[in-house]
MOPAC internal coordinates of N, CA, C and O (Angstrom, degrees):
PM7 1SCF
backbone

  N    0.0000 0     0.00 0     0.00 0    0    0    0
  C    1.4349 1     0.00 0     0.00 0    1    0    0
  C    1.5224 1   108.23 1     0.00 0    2    1    0
  O    1.2310 1   120.36 1   -48.85 1    3    2    1
  N    1.3293 1   116.93 1   131.15 1    3    2    1
  C    1.4172 1   122.38 1   175.74 1    5    3    2
  C    1.5425 1   110.78 1   -79.35 1    6    5    3
  O    1.2310 1   120.44 1   -29.59 1    7    6    5
  N    1.3001 1   116.76 1   150.41 1    7    6    5
  C    1.4628 1   121.55 1  -179.39 1    9    7    6
  C    1.5178 1   111.00 1  -145.75 1   10    9    7
  O    1.2310 1   121.72 1   -19.72 1   11   10    9
  N    1.3167 1   114.31 1   160.28 1   11   10    9
  C    1.4573 1   122.72 1   174.26 1   13   11   10
  C    1.4993 1   108.02 1  -133.19 1   14   13   11
  O    1.2310 1   120.03 1   -42.65 1   15   14   13
  N    1.3111 1   117.54 1   137.35 1   15   14   13
  C    1.4689 1   122.58 1   179.72 1   17   15   14
  C    1.5083 1   107.66 1  -128.91 1   18   17   15
  O    1.2310 1   120.98 1   -53.29 1   19   18   17
  N    1.3353 1   115.72 1   126.71 1   19   18   17
  C    1.4607 1   121.74 1   173.02 1   21   19   18
  C    1.5474 1   105.91 1  -100.12 1   22   21   19
  O    1.2310 1   121.50 1   -54.22 1   23   22   21
  N    1.3015 1   114.73 1   125.78 1   23   22   21
  C    1.4966 1   120.60 1  -176.13 1   25   23   22
  C    1.5145 1   110.56 1  -119.58 1   26   25   23
  O    1.2310 1   120.50 1   -52.82 1   27   26   25
  N    1.2966 1   116.64 1   127.18 1   27   26   25
  C    1.4560 1   121.85 1   167.94 1   29   27   26
  C    1.5174 1   107.07 1  -115.85 1   30   29   27
  O    1.2310 1   121.08 1   -51.10 1   31   30   29
  N    1.3953 1   115.55 1   128.90 1   31   30   29
  C    1.4419 1   121.56 1  -174.17 1   33   31   30
  C    1.5479 1   107.85 1  -119.56 1   34   33   31
  O    1.2310 1   121.13 1   -51.45 1   35   34   33
  N    1.3329 1   115.44 1   128.55 1   35   34   33
  C    1.4362 1   119.81 1  -176.58 1   37   35   34
  C    1.5411 1   107.83 1  -128.14 1   38   37   35
  O    1.2310 1   119.59 1   -89.29 1   39   38   37
  N    1.3508 1   118.39 1    90.71 1   39   38   37
  C    1.4418 1   119.66 1   172.63 1   41   39   38
  C    1.5251 1   109.58 1   -76.78 1   42   41   39
  O    1.2310 1   120.38 1   -59.55 1   43   42   41
  N    1.3155 1   116.87 1   120.45 1   43   42   41
  C    1.4513 1   119.83 1  -176.34 1   45   43   42
  C    1.5152 1   111.15 1   -83.39 1   46   45   43
  O    1.2310 1   121.07 1  -103.67 1   47   46   45
  N    1.2848 1   115.56 1    76.33 1   47   46   45
  C    1.4453 1   123.31 1   176.88 1   49   47   46
  C    1.5184 1   109.42 1  -148.58 1   50   49   47
  O    1.2310 1   121.91 1   -20.73 1   51   50   49
  N    1.3059 1   113.96 1   159.27 1   51   50   49
  C    1.4582 1   117.15 1  -176.38 1   53   51   50
  C    1.5285 1   114.26 1   -61.63 1   54   53   51
  O    1.2310 1   120.77 1   138.17 1   55   54   53
  N    1.3146 1   116.14 1   -41.83 1   55   54   53
  C    1.4507 1   121.90 1   177.39 1   57   55   54
  C    1.5544 1   107.67 1   -94.31 1   58   57   55
  O    1.2310 1   120.19 1  -100.79 1   59   58   57
  N    1.3498 1   117.24 1    79.21 1   59   58   57
  C    1.4455 1   120.13 1  -173.61 1   61   59   58
  C    1.5261 1   115.54 1   -86.66 1   62   61   59
  O    1.2310 1   120.14 1   158.01 1   63   62   61
  N    1.3261 1   117.33 1   -21.99 1   63   62   61
  C    1.4708 1   119.39 1  -176.31 1   65   63   62
  C    1.5078 1   112.59 1   -68.06 1   66   65   63
  O    1.2310 1   117.29 1   133.26 1   67   66   65
  N    1.3244 1   122.76 1   -46.74 1   67   66   65
  C    1.4592 1   118.55 1   178.96 1   69   67   66
  C    1.5174 1   118.01 1   -54.42 1   70   69   67
  O    1.2310 1   118.84 1   139.81 1   71   70   69
  N    1.3424 1   119.82 1   -40.19 1   71   70   69
  C    1.4810 1   118.22 1   177.10 1   73   71   70
  C    1.5309 1   113.15 1   -68.29 1   74   73   71
  O    1.2310 1   121.15 1   145.73 1   75   74   73
  N    1.3291 1   115.41 1   -34.27 1   75   74   73
  C    1.4537 1   119.26 1   177.44 1   77   75   74
  C    1.5240 1   110.53 1   -65.41 1   78   77   75
  O    1.2310 1   120.67 1   133.21 1   79   78   77
  N    1.3590 1   116.33 1   -46.79 1   79   78   77
  C    1.4378 1   120.60 1   179.33 1   81   79   78
  C    1.5249 1   112.17 1   -64.44 1   82   81   79
  O    1.2310 1   120.19 1   143.91 1   83   82   81
  N    1.3052 1   117.23 1   -36.09 1   83   82   81
  C    1.4467 1   120.86 1   177.69 1   85   83   82
  C    1.5378 1   110.62 1   -64.77 1   86   85   83
  O    1.2310 1   119.74 1   136.80 1   87   86   85
  N    1.3496 1   118.10 1   -43.20 1   87   86   85
  C    1.4553 1   122.97 1   176.61 1   89   87   86
  C    1.5206 1   110.74 1   -58.64 1   90   89   87
  O    1.2310 1   120.75 1   131.91 1   91   90   89
  N    1.3307 1   116.16 1   -48.09 1   91   90   89
  C    1.4817 1   120.29 1   179.67 1   93   91   90
  C    1.5264 1   111.42 1   -63.64 1   94   93   91
  O    1.2310 1   120.84 1   137.47 1   95   94   93
  N    1.3367 1   115.99 1   -42.53 1   95   94   93
  C    1.4706 1   120.03 1   177.63 1   97   95   94
  C    1.5293 1   112.85 1   -59.43 1   98   97   95
  O    1.2310 1   120.97 1   137.78 1   99   98   97
  N    1.3548 1   115.76 1   -42.22 1   99   98   97
  C    1.4722 1   118.71 1   177.80 1  101   99   98
  C    1.5053 1   111.00 1   -65.58 1  102  101   99
  O    1.2310 1   118.97 1   139.39 1  103  102  101
  N    1.3387 1   119.57 1   -40.61 1  103  102  101
  C    1.4456 1   120.46 1   176.41 1  105  103  102
  C    1.5111 1   112.74 1   -59.64 1  106  105  103
  O    1.2310 1   120.95 1   142.73 1  107  106  105
  N    1.2994 1   115.79 1   -37.27 1  107  106  105
  C    1.4651 1   121.54 1   179.36 1  109  107  106
  C    1.5015 1   115.31 1   -69.54 1  110  109  107
  O    1.2310 1   119.43 1   170.18 1  111  110  109
  N    1.3197 1   118.69 1    -9.82 1  111  110  109
  C    1.4631 1   120.72 1   178.03 1  113  111  110
  C    1.5234 1   113.23 1   -79.20 1  114  113  111
  O    1.2310 1   119.54 1   168.78 1  115  114  113
  N    1.3270 1   118.49 1   -11.22 1  115  114  113
  C    1.4608 1   122.62 1  -175.51 1  117  115  114
  C    1.4818 1   110.24 1   -94.96 1  118  117  115
  O    1.2310 1   119.78 1   -59.11 1  119  118  117
  N    1.3326 1   118.02 1   120.89 1  119  118  117
  C    1.4502 1   122.13 1   178.77 1  121  119  118
  C    1.5149 1   112.63 1   -76.84 1  122  121  119
  O    1.2310 1   120.38 1   166.03 1  123  122  121
  N    1.3522 1   116.88 1   -13.97 1  123  122  121
  C    1.4704 1   121.69 1  -177.05 1  125  123  122
  C    1.4989 1   112.41 1   -77.46 1  126  125  123
  O    1.2310 1   119.23 1   165.53 1  127  126  125
  N    1.3175 1   119.07 1   -14.47 1  127  126  125
  C    1.4606 1   122.69 1  -176.47 1  129  127  126
  C    1.5173 1   109.27 1  -127.14 1  130  129  127
  O    1.2310 1   121.33 1   -20.23 1  131  130  129
  N    1.3224 1   115.05 1   159.77 1  131  130  129
  C    1.4945 1   121.00 1   172.42 1  133  131  130
  C    1.4826 1   107.05 1  -111.96 1  134  133  131
  O    1.2310 1   120.92 1   -41.71 1  135  134  133
  N    1.3388 1   115.86 1   138.29 1  135  134  133
  C    1.4482 1   121.89 1  -177.24 1  137  135  134
  C    1.5382 1   109.69 1  -124.05 1  138  137  135
  O    1.2310 1   121.08 1   -49.17 1  139  138  137
  N    1.3480 1   115.55 1   130.83 1  139  138  137
  C    1.4875 1   121.20 1   174.64 1  141  139  138
  C    1.5683 1   104.68 1  -125.52 1  142  141  139
  O    1.2310 1   121.45 1   -41.01 1  143  142  141
  N    1.2900 1   114.84 1   138.99 1  143  142  141
  C    1.4663 1   119.25 1   177.17 1  145  143  142
  C    1.4803 1   111.36 1  -129.27 1  146  145  143
  O    1.2310 1   122.02 1   -25.92 1  147  146  145
  N    1.3760 1   113.74 1   154.08 1  147  146  145
  C    1.4442 1   121.27 1   175.48 1  149  147  146
  C    1.5092 1   106.32 1  -144.45 1  150  149  147
  O    1.2310 1   119.70 1     8.57 1  151  150  149
  N    1.3045 1   118.18 1  -171.43 1  151  150  149
  C    1.4511 1   120.59 1  -177.59 1  153  151  150
  C    1.4780 1   115.45 1   -71.14 1  154  153  151
  O    1.2310 1   118.77 1   167.43 1  155  154  153
  N    1.3379 1   119.95 1   -12.57 1  155  154  153
  C    1.4440 1   122.44 1  -176.27 1  157  155  154
  C    1.5678 1   113.46 1  -108.74 1  158  157  155
  O    1.2310 1   120.69 1   147.80 1  159  158  157
  N    1.3341 1   116.28 1   -32.20 1  159  158  157
  C    1.4286 1   118.63 1  -174.00 1  161  159  158
  C    1.5409 1   110.81 1  -161.16 1  162  161  159
  O    1.2310 1   121.36 1    -1.54 1  163  162  161
  N    1.3150 1   115.01 1   178.46 1  163  162  161
  C    1.4478 1   122.36 1   170.61 1  165  163  162
  C    1.5026 1   107.32 1  -119.79 1  166  165  163
  O    1.2310 1   120.62 1   -34.87 1  167  166  165
  N    1.3036 1   116.42 1   145.13 1  167  166  165
  C    1.4678 1   122.35 1   174.78 1  169  167  166
  C    1.4972 1   108.56 1  -118.49 1  170  169  167
  O    1.2310 1   120.01 1   -47.59 1  171  170  169
  N    1.3254 1   117.59 1   132.41 1  171  170  169
  C    1.4623 1   122.70 1   178.22 1  173  171  170
  C    1.5257 1   107.25 1  -122.01 1  174  173  171
  O    1.2310 1   121.63 1   -34.77 1  175  174  173
  N    1.3177 1   114.49 1   145.23 1  175  174  173
  C    1.4525 1   120.61 1  -174.44 1  177  175  174
  C    1.5204 1   109.99 1  -136.67 1  178  177  175
  O    1.2310 1   120.24 1   -40.98 1  179  178  177
  N    1.3231 1   117.14 1   139.02 1  179  178  177
  C    1.4628 1   120.99 1   178.15 1  181  179  178
  C    1.5203 1   112.01 1   168.83 1  182  181  179
  O    1.2310 1   121.94 1    15.41 1  183  182  181
  N    1.3308 1   113.89 1  -164.59 1  183  182  181
  C    1.4542 1   119.89 1   174.25 1  185  183  182
  C    1.4987 1   110.69 1   -70.60 1  186  185  183
  O    1.2310 1   119.03 1   -45.50 1  187  186  185
  N    1.3517 1   119.46 1   134.50 1  187  186  185
  C    1.4400 1   123.48 1  -169.12 1  189  187  186
  C    1.5377 1   112.12 1   -51.95 1  190  189  187
  O    1.2310 1   120.29 1   125.04 1  191  190  189
  N    1.3337 1   117.06 1   -54.96 1  191  190  189
  C    1.4760 1   119.48 1  -172.18 1  193  191  190
  C    1.5466 1   110.85 1   -66.14 1  194  193  191
  O    1.2310 1   120.36 1   139.86 1  195  194  193
  N    1.2823 1   116.92 1   -40.14 1  195  194  193
  C    1.4992 1   119.72 1   177.48 1  197  195  194
  C    1.5281 1   109.46 1   -67.65 1  198  197  195
  O    1.2310 1   120.47 1   132.51 1  199  198  197
  N    1.3285 1   116.70 1   -47.49 1  199  198  197
  C    1.4595 1   122.50 1   179.56 1  201  199  198
  C    1.5195 1   112.07 1   -54.90 1  202  201  199
  O    1.2310 1   120.94 1   129.43 1  203  202  201
  N    1.3338 1   115.80 1   -50.57 1  203  202  201
  C    1.4493 1   118.73 1  -176.72 1  205  203  202
  C    1.5066 1   112.04 1   -70.76 1  206  205  203
  O    1.2310 1   118.01 1   148.46 1  207  206  205
  N    1.3247 1   121.39 1   -31.54 1  207  206  205
  C    1.4133 1   122.62 1   173.80 1  209  207  206
  C    1.5207 1   111.11 1   -63.18 1  210  209  207
  O    1.2310 1   120.08 1   136.22 1  211  210  209
  N    1.3092 1   117.46 1   -43.78 1  211  210  209
  C    1.4520 1   120.13 1  -179.12 1  213  211  210
  C    1.5628 1   110.62 1   -69.31 1  214  213  211
  O    1.2310 1   120.00 1   136.37 1  215  214  213
  N    1.3027 1   117.60 1   -43.63 1  215  214  213
  C    1.4784 1   120.20 1   178.01 1  217  215  214
  C    1.5048 1   109.65 1   -60.30 1  218  217  215
  O    1.2310 1   120.11 1   134.51 1  219  218  217
  N    1.3191 1   117.39 1   -45.49 1  219  218  217
  C    1.4596 1   122.35 1   179.63 1  221  219  218
  C    1.5355 1   112.29 1   -59.62 1  222  221  219
  O    1.2310 1   121.30 1   134.37 1  223  222  221
  N    1.3000 1   115.11 1   -45.63 1  223  222  221
  C    1.4704 1   121.27 1   179.97 1  225  223  222
  C    1.5571 1   109.99 1   -61.77 1  226  225  223
  O    1.2310 1   120.69 1   132.29 1  227  226  225
  N    1.2807 1   116.29 1   -47.71 1  227  226  225
  C    1.4802 1   120.46 1  -177.37 1  229  227  226
  C    1.5233 1   113.47 1   -72.85 1  230  229  227
  O    1.2310 1   120.54 1   149.93 1  231  230  229
  N    1.3433 1   116.58 1   -30.07 1  231  230  229
  C    1.4658 1   118.70 1   173.92 1  233  231  230
  C    1.5192 1   109.42 1   -66.39 1  234  233  231
  O    1.2310 1   120.31 1   137.74 1  235  234  233
  N    1.3522 1   117.02 1   -42.26 1  235  234  233
  C    1.4211 1   121.57 1  -177.83 1  237  235  234
  C    1.5374 1   108.91 1   -62.76 1  238  237  235
  O    1.2310 1   119.09 1   139.07 1  239  238  237
  N    1.3197 1   119.34 1   -40.93 1  239  238  237
  C    1.4859 1   122.32 1   176.45 1  241  239  238
  C    1.5135 1   109.75 1   -61.86 1  242  241  239
  O    1.2310 1   120.31 1   138.18 1  243  242  241
  N    1.3458 1   117.01 1   -41.82 1  243  242  241
  C    1.4751 1   118.53 1  -177.83 1  245  243  242
  C    1.5165 1   111.24 1   -70.14 1  246  245  243
  O    1.2310 1   120.32 1   152.60 1  247  246  245
  N    1.3275 1   116.99 1   -27.40 1  247  246  245
  C    1.4485 1   120.05 1   178.61 1  249  247  246
  C    1.5251 1   114.27 1   -71.85 1  250  249  247
  O    1.2310 1   119.87 1  -177.54 1  251  250  249
  N    1.2893 1   117.86 1     2.46 1  251  250  249
  C    1.4751 1   120.50 1   172.47 1  253  251  250
  C    1.5481 1   107.97 1   -63.43 1  254  253  251
  O    1.2310 1   120.76 1   152.63 1  255  254  253
  N    1.3264 1   116.14 1   -27.37 1  255  254  253
  C    1.4754 1   119.38 1   176.35 1  257  255  254
  C    1.5502 1   105.60 1   -80.72 1  258  257  255
  O    1.2310 1   121.04 1   -39.32 1  259  258  257
  N    1.3396 1   115.62 1   140.68 1  259  258  257
  C    1.4620 1   117.59 1   175.16 1  261  259  258
  C    1.5431 1   111.81 1   -65.43 1  262  261  259
  O    1.2310 1   120.70 1   -35.20 1  263  262  261
  N    1.2763 1   116.26 1   144.80 1  263  262  261
  C    1.4575 1   123.74 1   172.60 1  265  263  262
  C    1.5016 1   112.47 1    62.54 1  266  265  263
  O    1.2310 1   119.84 1  -126.27 1  267  266  265
  N    1.3005 1   117.91 1    53.73 1  267  266  265
  C    1.4370 1   124.62 1   176.54 1  269  267  266
  C    1.5355 1   107.64 1   -96.82 1  270  269  267
  O    1.2310 1   120.20 1   -62.64 1  271  270  269
  N    1.2750 1   117.23 1   117.36 1  271  270  269
  C    1.4692 1   122.89 1  -179.84 1  273  271  270
  C    1.5442 1   111.37 1  -105.77 1  274  273  271
  O    1.2310 1   121.18 1   -50.50 1  275  274  273
  N    1.3316 1   115.35 1   129.50 1  275  274  273
  C    1.4723 1   118.82 1   176.65 1  277  275  274
  C    1.5401 1   106.61 1  -123.15 1  278  277  275
  O    1.2310 1   122.28 1   -40.58 1  279  278  277
  N    1.3499 1   113.25 1   139.42 1  279  278  277
  C    1.4517 1   120.36 1   172.91 1  281  279  278
  C    1.5539 1   106.43 1  -122.03 1  282  281  279
  O    1.2310 1   121.24 1   -57.45 1  283  282  281
  N    1.3370 1   115.24 1   122.55 1  283  282  281
  C    1.4500 1   119.75 1  -177.31 1  285  283  282
  C    1.5362 1   111.88 1  -119.85 1  286  285  283
  O    1.2310 1   121.74 1   -36.35 1  287  286  285
  N    1.3086 1   114.27 1   143.65 1  287  286  285
  C    1.4749 1   122.62 1   168.91 1  289  287  286
  C    1.5657 1   104.67 1  -123.13 1  290  289  287
  O    1.2310 1   122.07 1   -51.86 1  291  290  289
  N    1.3458 1   113.64 1   128.14 1  291  290  289
  C    1.4453 1   120.06 1  -178.76 1  293  291  290
  C    1.4907 1   110.61 1  -123.06 1  294  293  291
  O    1.2310 1   120.44 1   -43.55 1  295  294  293
  N    1.3038 1   116.76 1   136.45 1  295  294  293
  C    1.4844 1   122.25 1   177.73 1  297  295  294
  C    1.5124 1   108.20 1  -133.53 1  298  297  295
  O    1.2310 1   122.00 1   -33.85 1  299  298  297
  N    1.3151 1   113.78 1   146.15 1  299  298  297
  C    1.4996 1   117.75 1  -177.04 1  301  299  298
  C    1.5251 1   110.62 1   -89.83 1  302  301  299
  O    1.2310 1   120.87 1  -126.80 1  303  302  301
  N    1.3090 1   115.93 1    53.20 1  303  302  301
  C    1.4531 1   122.70 1   176.01 1  305  303  302
  C    1.5071 1   107.62 1  -155.81 1  306  305  303
  O    1.2310 1   120.98 1   -27.82 1  307  306  305
  N    1.3216 1   115.74 1   152.18 1  307  306  305
  C    1.4638 1   118.59 1   173.66 1  309  307  306
  C    1.5202 1   107.23 1   -90.61 1  310  309  307
  O    1.2310 1   120.26 1   -82.58 1  311  310  309
  N    1.3276 1   117.10 1    97.42 1  311  310  309
  C    1.4580 1   122.29 1  -177.13 1  313  311  310
  C    1.4918 1   113.30 1   -67.66 1  314  313  311
  O    1.2310 1   119.60 1   161.50 1  315  314  313
  N    1.3177 1   118.36 1   -18.50 1  315  314  313
  C    1.4513 1   119.21 1   177.04 1  317  315  314
  C    1.5017 1   110.80 1   -71.43 1  318  317  315
  O    1.2310 1   119.97 1   146.42 1  319  318  317
  N    1.3368 1   117.66 1   -33.58 1  319  318  317
  C    1.4507 1   121.17 1  -177.52 1  321  319  318
  C    1.5810 1   109.33 1   -93.06 1  322  321  319
  O    1.2310 1   120.15 1   135.48 1  323  322  321
  N    1.3073 1   117.32 1   -44.52 1  323  322  321
  C    1.4606 1   122.78 1  -175.19 1  325  323  322
  C    1.5442 1   110.20 1  -120.34 1  326  325  323
  O    1.2310 1   119.66 1  -105.19 1  327  326  325
  N    1.3210 1   118.25 1    74.81 1  327  326  325
  C    1.4775 1   119.04 1  -173.22 1  329  327  326
  C    1.5354 1   112.75 1   -66.90 1  330  329  327
  O    1.2310 1   118.75 1   160.13 1  331  330  329
  N    1.3169 1   119.99 1   -19.87 1  331  330  329
  C    1.4698 1   119.00 1  -177.44 1  333  331  330
  C    1.5108 1   112.61 1  -119.31 1  334  333  331
  O    1.2310 1   118.77 1  -161.98 1  335  334  333
  N    1.3203 1   119.95 1    18.02 1  335  334  333
  C    1.4616 1   121.59 1   179.54 1  337  335  334
  C    1.4819 1   108.38 1  -132.15 1  338  337  335
  O    1.2310 1   121.09 1    -6.61 1  339  338  337
  N    1.2921 1   115.52 1   173.39 1  339  338  337
  C    1.4814 1   123.15 1   178.12 1  341  339  338
  C    1.5489 1   109.67 1  -118.43 1  342  341  339
  O    1.2310 1   120.44 1  -144.18 1  343  342  341
  N    1.3706 1   116.77 1    35.82 1  343  342  341
  C    1.4607 1   121.64 1  -178.51 1  345  343  342
  C    1.5008 1   110.95 1   -70.22 1  346  345  343
  O    1.2310 1   120.10 1   180.00 1  347  346  345

């Protein structure tokens, strides 16, 4: 099953940009998923089980910082490929 996850990451520290960039950079190392970023969030696309395993692994790494907040939206479709369908 294809899936899309929208991720917003809020490290509660004064220097918040480096941890966010590190998280995005780590996501971009995986060839099994596609990553798109903008000023508000990152979107990742791929096979559900692979995608969620990668997101979980990288969120855990990011949570080494105290007070790391993540907000996720998950849909069971690859919105990058099929923006108007639920295939």
